[in-house]
C-alpha distance (Angstrom), angle and dihedral (degrees) to the residues before:
residue distance angle dihedral
M1 . . .
S2 3.70 . .
G3 3.91 125.4 .
E4 3.81 118.6 -14.8
R5 3.91 96.8 -26.5
W6 3.85 91.1 96.3
K7 3.77 87.8 70.6
V8 3.68 96.2 55.6
K9 3.84 91.6 46.6
E10 3.77 90.0 50.6
L11 3.75 92.9 49.4
L12 3.82 93.9 47.1
E13 3.89 89.3 51.9
F14 3.83 90.8 47.8
E15 3.82 89.6 49.4
A16 3.72 92.7 50.2
E17 3.80 91.7 50.0
V18 3.82 93.9 49.7
Q19 3.89 91.6 46.5
K20 3.90 89.9 52.5
K21 3.86 88.1 50.0
W22 3.86 88.4 49.6
E23 3.83 94.1 47.9
D24 3.87 92.1 45.9
A25 3.82 90.8 50.7
K26 3.80 91.7 42.5
V27 3.74 89.2 -134.2
F28 3.84 93.5 165.5
E29 3.83 97.6 43.0
Q30 3.77 124.0 91.3
D31 3.93 117.2 -168.9
Y32 3.74 124.8 170.6
D33 3.74 112.4 -95.7
E34 3.74 118.7 -175.6
A35 3.84 91.9 -149.2
L36 3.86 90.9 58.8
K37 3.80 99.3 43.6
D38 3.86 94.1 110.0
V39 3.86 92.0 50.3
P40 3.94 109.2 105.0
H41 3.73 114.4 -98.3
Y42 3.76 128.1 -147.1
L43 3.75 127.4 -167.3
V44 3.85 126.1 -167.0
T45 3.74 123.9 -172.2
F46 3.70 129.9 -173.7
P47 3.81 128.3 -161.0
F48 3.72 106.6 -103.4
P49 3.86 114.5 -116.2
Y50 3.90 112.7 -127.6
M51 3.70 116.8 -114.0
N52 3.84 93.7 -136.0
G53 3.87 93.4 74.1
R54 3.75 140.9 47.9
L55 3.76 122.2 -90.3
H56 3.85 109.5 -113.1
L57 3.78 136.8 -176.2
G58 3.76 92.5 -87.0
H59 3.88 87.3 67.0
T60 3.85 90.0 50.9
F61 3.78 91.0 46.8
S62 3.82 93.9 53.2
M63 3.88 96.3 40.3
S64 3.84 92.2 48.0
K65 3.74 91.3 62.5
C66 3.89 89.8 49.0
E67 3.70 91.4 47.1
F68 3.82 93.2 49.0
A69 3.82 89.7 48.3
A70 3.72 93.7 49.0
R71 3.83 94.6 48.8
F72 3.86 96.2 43.1
N73 3.83 91.4 51.1
R74 3.80 91.0 47.4
M75 3.78 89.0 51.3
D76 3.79 87.8 48.3
G77 3.96 88.8 61.8
K78 3.82 98.8 -99.4
R79 3.74 125.5 133.6
V80 3.79 102.5 -116.2
L81 3.75 128.4 -161.5
F82 3.88 116.3 -167.5
P83 3.82 110.3 172.4
F84 3.62 116.6 -170.0
A85 3.78 132.6 177.5
F86 3.80 144.6 132.2
H87 3.75 126.9 -106.0
C88 3.75 140.4 176.7
T89 3.74 119.1 -156.2
G90 3.79 142.0 134.2
M91 3.82 118.5 9.6
P92 3.74 98.3 9.7
I93 3.90 89.8 59.8
K94 3.81 90.4 44.5
A95 3.88 91.0 49.7
C96 3.86 90.2 49.2
A97 3.82 92.1 45.9
D98 3.76 90.0 52.1
K99 3.76 91.5 47.6
L100 3.90 90.6 53.3
A101 3.83 90.5 47.2
R102 3.93 91.2 53.3
E103 3.84 90.9 44.6
M104 3.84 90.1 51.5
E105 3.80 89.3 50.0
E106 3.74 92.8 48.4
F107 3.79 100.7 37.8
G108 3.78 102.9 23.0
F109 3.75 132.1 -132.0
P110 2.99 113.5 -51.3
P111 3.86 87.4 29.2
Q112 3.89 121.5 -112.1
F113 3.80 99.7 -159.5
P114 3.83 121.3 -163.4
A115 3.78 123.5 -111.9
T116 3.82 113.3 -56.2
E117 3.77 96.4 -116.6
Q118 3.75 95.0 56.2
A119 3.76 93.4 47.4
V120 3.91 92.5 49.6
V121 3.80 89.5 52.2
E122 3.75 92.2 48.5
E123 3.88 91.0 47.1
K124 3.87 90.4 50.2
N125 3.72 92.2 52.5
E126 3.80 92.8 48.8
L127 3.89 89.2 49.5
E128 3.90 91.4 50.3
E129 3.78 90.1 49.9
I130 3.88 92.2 50.2
M131 3.81 92.7 46.0
K132 3.87 90.6 48.2
D133 3.94 88.4 55.1
K134 3.73 93.3 43.2
S135 3.80 93.9 54.4
K136 3.83 93.8 64.7
A137 3.89 109.6 78.5
K138 3.86 113.5 -141.1
K139 3.75 94.0 -163.4
D140 3.85 143.1 17.6
K141 3.77 109.3 -80.9
S142 3.76 96.5 -172.1
C143 3.80 91.7 103.8
S144 3.80 120.1 43.6
E145 3.76 117.3 -131.4
N146 3.77 90.7 -124.2
W147 3.65 98.8 56.3
R148 3.82 130.8 55.2
C149 3.71 115.5 -124.7
């Protein structure tokens, strides 16, 4: 391959090889085994990120502590279960449904959207407003709510 692309190809091949080994060894699976019932267990949970927003550094901060604890306890000989997924329930669904209802009132069904340029400008203004509000912290984030300091 030309240039730096060979590094990417080599890394992708290595990643596929390692993932195959993990899959064959069932590294990330925990099934009940009567012979291992007396081995200490460790469970880690993580507050699910909602699918209606963007992932941000706070998610990484909280999840990295869970990931570290799970891996440390697995290396310490415990049977570790660290389930992780995404979900979307409750208020995010309600907010999305309300937004759809407003859009149907404004643009009709099927929708008749305004010219693209006008919509892009309005969307950009909304994004700037959201980002401005998000930049001001409302509470101290030095200690995660999930862990005791």
